[in-house]
C-alpha positions as CSV (number, residue, x, y, z in Angstrom):
1,M,300.9,-63.8,174.3
2,L,300.1,-66.8,176.5
3,N,298.3,-69.9,175.2
4,I,296.6,-71.2,178.4
5,A,294.6,-74.4,179.0
6,A,293.0,-73.1,182.2
7,S,293.5,-70.9,185.2
8,C,292.2,-71.0,188.8
9,R,292.1,-68.5,191.6
10,G,292.0,-69.3,195.3
11,T,293.4,-72.9,195.6
12,R,295.4,-74.4,198.5
13,A,296.2,-77.6,196.7
14,L,299.3,-76.5,194.6
15,G,301.5,-74.9,197.2
16,P,301.4,-73.1,200.5
17,G,298.9,-70.3,201.2
18,V,296.2,-69.3,198.8
19,R,297.3,-69.4,195.2
20,S,296.3,-68.7,191.6
21,V,297.3,-71.3,189.1
22,V,298.0,-71.0,185.4
23,W,298.1,-74.2,183.2
24,V,299.5,-73.7,179.8
25,Q,298.6,-75.6,176.7
26,G,301.1,-77.9,175.0
27,C,303.6,-80.3,176.3
28,P,306.4,-82.3,174.5
29,F,306.7,-85.1,177.0
30,R,303.4,-87.1,176.7
31,C,304.0,-88.9,180.0
32,P,302.0,-92.1,180.3
33,G,299.3,-91.6,183.0
34,C,299.3,-87.8,182.6
35,I,296.3,-86.3,184.6
36,A,295.6,-83.7,181.9
37,P,296.1,-85.4,178.5
38,Q,293.8,-82.8,176.9
39,W,296.5,-80.2,177.6
40,I,299.3,-82.1,175.8
41,P,298.5,-81.1,172.1
42,A,300.3,-77.9,171.0
43,R,297.1,-76.3,169.7
44,P,295.5,-72.9,170.3
45,A,293.4,-73.0,173.5
46,H,292.8,-69.6,175.2
47,L,295.1,-66.9,173.8
48,I,295.6,-64.0,176.3
49,T,298.2,-61.4,177.1
50,P,299.8,-61.5,180.6
51,E,298.4,-58.0,181.1
52,A,294.8,-59.3,180.4
53,L,295.2,-62.4,182.5
54,L,296.7,-60.8,185.6
55,P,293.6,-59.0,187.1
56,S,291.7,-62.3,187.4
57,L,294.7,-64.0,189.1
58,L,295.0,-61.3,191.7
59,A,291.3,-60.4,192.2
60,D,291.4,-62.0,195.6
61,P,293.5,-60.1,198.1
62,A,294.2,-63.3,199.9
63,I,296.4,-64.6,197.1
64,T,300.0,-65.1,198.2
65,G,301.5,-67.0,195.4
66,L,301.3,-68.2,191.8
67,T,301.8,-71.7,190.5
68,F,302.6,-72.4,186.8
69,S,301.9,-75.8,185.4
70,G,300.5,-77.4,182.3
71,G,301.2,-78.5,179.8
72,E,304.8,-77.4,179.8
73,P,305.4,-73.9,181.2
74,F,308.9,-73.6,179.7
75,L,307.5,-73.7,176.2
76,Q,306.0,-70.3,177.0
77,S,308.8,-69.1,179.4
78,A,309.1,-65.5,178.1
79,A,305.4,-64.8,178.5
80,L,305.2,-66.4,181.9
81,A,308.3,-64.5,183.1
82,H,306.6,-61.3,182.0
83,L,303.4,-62.3,183.9
84,A,305.5,-63.0,187.0
85,R,307.2,-59.6,186.8
86,L,303.9,-57.8,186.4
87,A,302.3,-59.7,189.3
88,R,305.2,-58.8,191.6
89,Q,304.8,-55.2,190.7
90,E,301.3,-55.5,192.3
91,R,302.1,-57.8,195.2
92,D,304.8,-59.7,197.1
93,L,304.3,-63.2,195.7
94,D,306.1,-66.5,195.7
95,I,306.2,-68.5,192.5
96,I,306.2,-72.3,192.1
97,C,306.7,-73.9,188.6
98,F,306.3,-77.5,187.5
99,T,308.3,-78.7,184.4
100,G,309.0,-82.0,182.7
101,Y,312.5,-80.7,181.9
102,L,315.4,-81.2,184.2
103,L,316.9,-78.1,185.8
104,E,320.3,-78.8,184.3
105,D,318.8,-79.0,180.8
106,L,316.9,-75.7,181.3
107,Q,320.1,-74.0,182.4
108,R,321.7,-75.0,179.0
109,F,319.0,-73.2,176.9
110,P,320.1,-70.1,175.0
111,A,319.3,-66.7,176.6
112,R,317.0,-65.8,173.7
113,S,314.7,-68.7,174.6
114,G,313.3,-66.9,177.7
115,V,314.0,-69.9,179.8
116,H,316.5,-68.1,182.0
117,A,314.1,-65.2,182.4
118,L,311.5,-67.5,183.9
119,L,314.0,-69.3,186.1
120,A,315.0,-66.0,187.5
121,E,311.4,-65.4,188.7
122,V,310.7,-68.9,190.1
123,D,311.2,-69.6,193.8
124,V,310.6,-73.4,193.7
125,L,311.0,-75.5,190.6
126,I,309.6,-79.1,190.6
127,D,311.3,-80.8,187.7
128,G,311.3,-84.0,185.8
129,P,308.8,-86.0,183.7
130,Y,305.9,-87.9,185.4
131,R,306.6,-91.5,185.8
132,Q,303.4,-93.4,186.7
133,E,305.2,-96.4,188.1
134,E,307.1,-94.1,190.6
135,N,304.0,-92.4,192.0
136,D,304.5,-92.9,195.7
137,N,301.5,-90.8,196.8
138,R,303.8,-88.4,198.6
139,G,304.2,-84.6,198.5
140,L,303.7,-81.9,196.0
141,R,305.1,-83.8,193.0
142,G,303.6,-86.5,190.8
143,S,306.4,-89.2,191.1
144,A,309.4,-89.9,193.2
145,N,311.9,-89.1,190.4
146,Q,310.8,-85.4,190.3
147,V,313.0,-83.1,192.3
148,V,312.0,-80.0,194.3
149,H,314.6,-77.3,193.7
150,H,314.5,-74.2,196.0
151,L,315.9,-71.5,193.7
152,T,315.5,-68.9,196.4
153,D,315.0,-68.9,200.1
154,R,311.4,-67.6,199.9
155,L,309.8,-71.0,200.6
156,A,312.7,-72.7,202.3
157,D,310.6,-73.6,205.3
158,T,308.0,-75.5,203.3
159,D,308.2,-79.3,203.2
160,F,307.2,-80.1,199.6
161,L,308.2,-83.8,199.8
162,N,306.3,-85.0,202.9
163,Q,303.2,-83.0,203.0
164,P,300.0,-84.8,202.4
165,R,298.5,-84.5,198.9
166,R,295.5,-82.3,198.5
167,A,293.1,-82.1,195.6
168,E,290.1,-79.9,195.1
169,I,287.1,-80.4,192.8
170,H,286.3,-77.2,190.9
171,V,283.3,-76.5,188.8
172,Q,283.9,-73.9,186.1
173,D,282.1,-73.0,182.9
174,G,280.1,-76.2,183.2
175,S,283.1,-78.5,183.6
176,V,284.3,-80.4,186.7
177,W,288.0,-80.7,187.1
178,V,290.6,-81.6,189.7
179,V,293.1,-79.0,191.1
180,G,296.1,-80.4,192.8
181,I,298.2,-83.6,192.8
182,P,295.5,-86.3,193.1
183,P,296.1,-88.9,195.9
184,V,296.4,-92.4,194.6
185,G,292.9,-93.9,194.2
186,M,291.1,-90.6,194.1
187,E,289.9,-91.0,190.5
188,T,288.3,-94.3,191.4
189,Q,286.7,-92.9,194.5
190,L,285.5,-89.8,192.5
191,N,283.9,-91.9,189.8
192,Q,282.1,-94.1,192.4
193,T,280.8,-91.0,194.2
194,I,279.5,-89.5,190.9
195,R,277.8,-92.7,189.9
196,K,276.2,-93.0,193.3
197,A,275.0,-89.4,193.2
198,V,273.6,-89.9,189.7
199,K,271.8,-93.1,190.8
200,D,270.3,-91.3,193.8
201,V,269.1,-88.5,191.7
202,W,267.4,-90.9,189.3
203,S,265.9,-92.9,192.2
204,Q,264.4,-89.7,193.7
205,A,263.1,-88.6,190.4
206,S,261.5,-92.0,189.7
207,H,259.9,-92.0,193.2
208,H,258.3,-88.5,192.6
209,L,257.0,-89.6,189.2
210,H,255.3,-92.7,190.6
211,S,254.0,-91.1,193.9
Protein backbone atom coordinates (compact mmCIF):
# COMPACT_ATOMS: atom_id res chain seq x y z
CA MET A 1 0.00 0.00 0.00
CA LEU A 2 1.21 3.50 -0.88
CA ASN A 3 0.46 6.62 1.12
CA ILE A 4 0.67 9.36 -1.48
CA ALA A 5 0.36 13.12 -1.12
CA ALA A 6 -0.37 13.70 -4.81
CA SER A 7 0.25 12.43 -8.31
CA CYS A 8 0.47 14.15 -11.67
CA ARG A 9 0.35 12.87 -15.23
CA GLY A 10 1.93 14.60 -18.21
CA THR A 11 4.56 16.97 -16.83
CA ARG A 12 7.82 18.04 -18.47
CA ALA A 13 9.18 19.78 -15.37
CA LEU A 14 10.68 16.86 -13.42
CA GLY A 15 12.85 15.07 -15.92
CA PRO A 16 13.23 14.53 -19.65
CA GLY A 17 10.27 13.68 -21.85
CA VAL A 18 6.69 13.48 -20.65
CA ARG A 19 6.43 12.05 -17.16
CA SER A 20 4.07 11.00 -14.42
CA VAL A 21 5.03 11.95 -10.88
CA VAL A 22 4.20 10.38 -7.54
CA TRP A 23 4.75 12.40 -4.36
CA VAL A 24 4.58 10.33 -1.18
CA GLN A 25 3.39 11.58 2.20
CA GLY A 26 5.84 11.75 5.09
CA CYS A 27 9.45 12.90 5.42
CA PRO A 28 11.91 12.70 8.35
CA PHE A 29 14.17 15.57 7.23
CA ARG A 30 12.03 18.71 7.69
CA CYS A 31 14.39 20.83 5.60
CA PRO A 32 13.99 24.60 6.18
CA GLY A 33 12.43 26.17 3.10
CA CYS A 34 10.82 22.93 1.90
CA ILE A 35 8.45 23.73 -0.98
CA ALA A 36 5.90 21.16 0.22
CA PRO A 37 5.78 21.36 4.05
CA GLN A 38 2.26 19.90 4.05
CA TRP A 39 3.75 16.62 2.82
CA ILE A 40 6.23 16.30 5.71
CA PRO A 41 3.94 14.89 8.45
CA ALA A 42 3.78 11.10 8.57
CA ARG A 43 -0.01 10.90 8.47
CA PRO A 44 -2.45 9.05 6.25
CA ALA A 45 -3.12 11.06 3.07
CA HIS A 46 -4.32 9.03 0.09
CA LEU A 47 -3.88 5.30 0.61
CA ILE A 48 -3.79 3.35 -2.64
CA THR A 49 -2.26 0.13 -3.96
CA PRO A 50 0.34 0.29 -6.74
CA GLU A 51 -2.05 -1.72 -8.91
CA ALA A 52 -4.82 0.85 -8.46
CA LEU A 53 -2.53 3.85 -9.00
CA LEU A 54 -0.77 2.60 -12.13
CA PRO A 55 -3.57 3.05 -14.72
CA SER A 56 -3.83 6.79 -14.05
CA LEU A 57 -0.05 7.21 -14.31
CA LEU A 58 0.11 5.49 -17.70
CA ALA A 59 -3.21 6.68 -19.14
CA ASP A 60 -1.36 8.98 -21.55
CA PRO A 61 0.57 6.97 -24.20
CA ALA A 62 3.10 9.82 -24.40
CA ILE A 63 4.43 9.07 -20.89
CA THR A 64 8.08 8.00 -21.11
CA GLY A 65 9.14 8.09 -17.47
CA LEU A 66 8.17 8.17 -13.82
CA THR A 67 9.49 10.49 -11.13
CA PHE A 68 9.21 9.67 -7.42
CA SER A 69 9.43 12.50 -4.90
CA GLY A 70 7.74 13.64 -1.75
CA GLY A 71 7.89 13.55 1.09
CA GLU A 72 10.58 10.87 1.28
CA PRO A 73 10.20 8.03 -1.27
CA PHE A 74 12.49 5.64 0.57
CA LEU A 75 10.11 5.52 3.52
CA GLN A 76 7.85 3.62 1.10
CA SER A 77 10.54 1.93 -0.94
CA ALA A 78 9.02 -1.56 -1.21
CA ALA A 79 5.69 -0.27 -2.53
CA LEU A 80 7.38 2.12 -4.98
CA ALA A 81 9.66 -0.66 -6.22
CA HIS A 82 6.55 -2.76 -6.84
CA LEU A 83 4.93 0.16 -8.70
CA ALA A 84 8.04 0.56 -10.86
CA ARG A 85 8.13 -3.12 -11.75
CA LEU A 86 4.43 -3.11 -12.66
CA ALA A 87 4.91 -0.02 -14.82
CA ARG A 88 7.80 -1.57 -16.70
CA GLN A 89 5.71 -4.60 -17.48
CA GLU A 90 3.44 -2.21 -19.39
CA ARG A 91 5.98 0.14 -20.96
CA ASP A 92 9.71 0.84 -21.32
CA LEU A 93 10.11 3.68 -18.82
CA ASP A 94 12.96 5.51 -17.14
CA ILE A 95 12.68 6.27 -13.43
CA ILE A 96 14.01 9.28 -11.50
CA CYS A 97 13.87 9.42 -7.71
CA PHE A 98 14.53 12.29 -5.29
CA THR A 99 15.63 11.51 -1.74
CA GLY A 100 16.90 13.34 1.32
CA TYR A 101 19.11 10.37 2.17
CA LEU A 102 22.63 10.01 0.78
CA LEU A 103 23.20 7.11 -1.61
CA GLU A 104 25.89 5.61 0.61
CA ASP A 105 23.48 5.59 3.55
CA LEU A 106 20.74 3.94 1.50
CA GLN A 107 23.17 1.24 0.44
CA ARG A 108 23.69 0.33 4.12
CA PHE A 109 20.00 -0.32 4.79
CA PRO A 110 19.10 -3.98 5.44
CA ALA A 111 17.66 -5.97 2.54
CA ARG A 112 14.30 -6.41 4.29
CA SER A 113 13.75 -2.62 4.21
CA GLY A 114 12.92 -2.63 0.51
CA VAL A 115 15.47 0.14 -0.09
CA HIS A 116 17.66 -2.01 -2.33
CA ALA A 117 14.63 -3.13 -4.31
CA LEU A 118 13.80 0.49 -5.15
CA LEU A 119 17.42 1.38 -5.92
CA ALA A 120 17.44 -1.52 -8.39
CA GLU A 121 14.58 0.13 -10.32
CA VAL A 122 15.89 3.71 -10.29
CA ASP A 123 17.88 5.05 -13.25
CA VAL A 124 18.74 8.44 -11.74
CA LEU A 125 18.86 9.19 -8.02
CA ILE A 126 19.08 12.80 -6.83
CA ASP A 127 20.19 12.62 -3.21
CA GLY A 128 20.76 14.79 -0.18
CA PRO A 129 18.66 17.11 1.99
CA TYR A 130 17.54 20.46 0.62
CA ARG A 131 19.67 23.36 1.90
CA GLN A 132 17.96 26.66 1.27
CA GLU A 133 21.21 28.63 1.53
CA GLU A 134 22.73 26.51 -1.28
CA ASN A 135 19.90 26.95 -3.75
CA ASP A 136 21.90 28.13 -6.79
CA ASN A 137 18.90 28.16 -9.18
CA ARG A 138 20.54 25.54 -11.39
CA GLY A 139 19.41 22.22 -12.74
CA LEU A 140 17.03 19.53 -11.61
CA ARG A 141 17.91 19.61 -7.92
CA GLY A 142 16.95 21.96 -5.15
CA SER A 143 20.39 22.90 -3.83
CA ALA A 144 24.03 22.56 -4.82
CA ASN A 145 24.84 19.93 -2.18
CA GLN A 146 22.49 17.43 -3.83
CA VAL A 147 24.16 14.93 -6.17
CA VAL A 148 22.82 13.39 -9.37
CA HIS A 149 23.70 9.68 -9.48
CA HIS A 150 23.28 7.82 -12.76
CA LEU A 151 22.60 4.31 -11.49
CA THR A 152 22.09 3.05 -15.06
CA ASP A 153 23.01 4.34 -18.52
CA ARG A 154 19.39 4.97 -19.46
CA LEU A 155 19.55 8.78 -19.02
CA ALA A 156 23.32 9.18 -19.37
CA ASP A 157 22.93 11.86 -22.08
CA THR A 158 20.68 14.09 -19.97
CA ASP A 159 22.36 17.07 -18.30
CA PHE A 160 20.58 17.32 -14.96
CA LEU A 161 22.93 19.92 -13.51
CA ASN A 162 22.89 22.69 -16.10
CA GLN A 163 19.43 22.57 -17.63
CA PRO A 164 17.18 25.54 -16.87
CA ARG A 165 14.61 24.94 -14.18
CA ARG A 166 11.04 24.49 -15.25
CA ALA A 167 7.93 24.71 -13.13
CA GLU A 168 4.33 24.24 -14.16
CA ILE A 169 1.16 25.51 -12.52
CA HIS A 170 -1.43 22.75 -12.21
CA VAL A 171 -5.01 23.06 -11.08
CA GLN A 172 -6.44 19.85 -9.67
CA ASP A 173 -9.47 19.21 -7.47
CA GLY A 174 -9.84 22.91 -6.79
CA SER A 175 -6.22 23.36 -5.68
CA VAL A 176 -3.41 25.24 -7.45
CA TRP A 177 0.08 23.82 -7.04
CA VAL A 178 3.53 23.98 -8.58
CA VAL A 179 5.09 20.98 -10.34
CA GLY A 180 8.86 21.11 -10.76
CA ILE A 181 11.86 22.75 -9.11
CA PRO A 182 10.74 26.38 -8.81
CA PRO A 183 13.20 28.98 -10.15
CA VAL A 184 14.37 31.41 -7.49
CA GLY A 185 11.84 34.23 -7.18
CA MET A 186 8.99 32.30 -8.73
CA GLU A 187 6.87 32.31 -5.57
CA THR A 188 7.03 36.10 -5.33
CA GLN A 189 6.21 36.51 -9.01
CA LEU A 190 3.33 34.05 -8.74
CA ASN A 191 1.86 35.82 -5.71
CA GLN A 192 2.10 39.18 -7.50
CA THR A 193 0.40 37.73 -10.58
CA ILE A 194 -2.42 36.25 -8.49
CA ARG A 195 -2.95 39.50 -6.59
CA LYS A 196 -3.08 41.44 -9.86
CA ALA A 197 -5.53 38.97 -11.38
CA VAL A 198 -7.81 39.16 -8.33
CA LYS A 199 -7.61 42.98 -8.38
CA ASP A 200 -8.51 43.05 -12.08
CA VAL A 201 -11.49 40.73 -11.53
CA TRP A 202 -12.83 42.90 -8.70
CA SER A 203 -12.27 46.04 -10.75
CA GLN A 204 -14.22 44.61 -13.68
CA ALA A 205 -16.99 43.39 -11.38
CA SER A 206 -17.25 46.82 -9.74
CA HIS A 207 -17.39 48.52 -13.15
CA HIS A 208 -20.27 46.28 -14.26
CA LEU A 209 -22.16 46.89 -11.01
CA HIS A 210 -21.96 50.65 -11.44
CA SER A 211 -22.54 50.86 -15.19
